[in-house]
N, C-alpha and C positions, 0 to 999 in steps of 0.2 A: 494129138490131131484133134481139132475142134468137132464137136457134134453138129449134126444138122439141126436147123431150127424146126421145132414141131409146133405147128399152128394151134393145135388143140390141146397143148399142154397146160395143165393148170398149176404147174410147178414155178417156184421162183428160186433161181440159183443165187447164192450169196457166199462169198468168201469172207472168212472170219479167222482172226488170229486165235491160236490155241488157247491163250489166256482168256480172251473174251468168250470163246465158246465154253470154257470151263465155268465161268460166271453164269451164263445162260443156262447151262445144264444143271447147275447147283440151284439156281432160282426156280427153274421148272420143277426140280425134285421137291423143293420146299413148298411149292404150290400144288404138289400132288398131281401134276399133269405131265404130259410128254412135251418134248421140245417144240414140236410144230404148233401145238395148240397154245402154249405159253407165248411164243413169238407172234403168232397170228393175233392173239387177244390183246397183246401189248402194242403191237403195231397199229392194229385198227383203232385202239383207243387214241393213240397219238394222231393218227391221220384224221379222225373225225374232230379232234380238238383244233388241228391246224386249219381244216376246212372252215370250221365254225368261226375261228378267228379272222379269217379272210373274208367271209360272206356276210357276218353281221356287223353292223355298225353300233358302237357303244358310245353313247353320249354321257357327258357329264350331267349333273342335275341342272345346272345353269343352262347348258346347251339344250336339254329337253325342254326346259321352260321357254326358251327363245323359239324353238321349233313350234310349240303349241301356241305361242303368241302370234307368231306369223301365219299359222294356219287359221287362227280365229280372226285376225286382223291384217290380211295381206296387204302389202303395199300397192300403191296404184301402179299399173303397168307403165314402164318407161318406153322410150322410142324404140330401143333395141328389141324389147319383147313384142311390141305391136308389129314391128317389121317381121319378126319371125312367125308371128300369128298369121299375117297375111301371106307369107310364103307357104306356110302349112296349108291354109285354106286353098291357095291356088294349085298346090300339089294334089290335094285330095280332089278338087274338081277335075283336074286332068285325068286322075286315075278313074274317076267315076264314068268318064265318057268311053 
């Protein structure tokens, strides 16, 4: 019978094959820590890595130079950019009223 969900529970349930659990238990023992601490430390490290990978833009040296060049010497605005700027100005004027 399934357990009722508890909203204020800080637990995470996880099913693990016995062989995988044995590896985790051994690694935790070698790290001289308990299984919860070992799993949490490892998962948080990986989670932070995944978040950083998805939130940070990494440019090649060539692309970095191109971005800096464009910031120093931006191209002249084209028709599409001028139209977008006019639309933004009109929207801001309506919002100010």
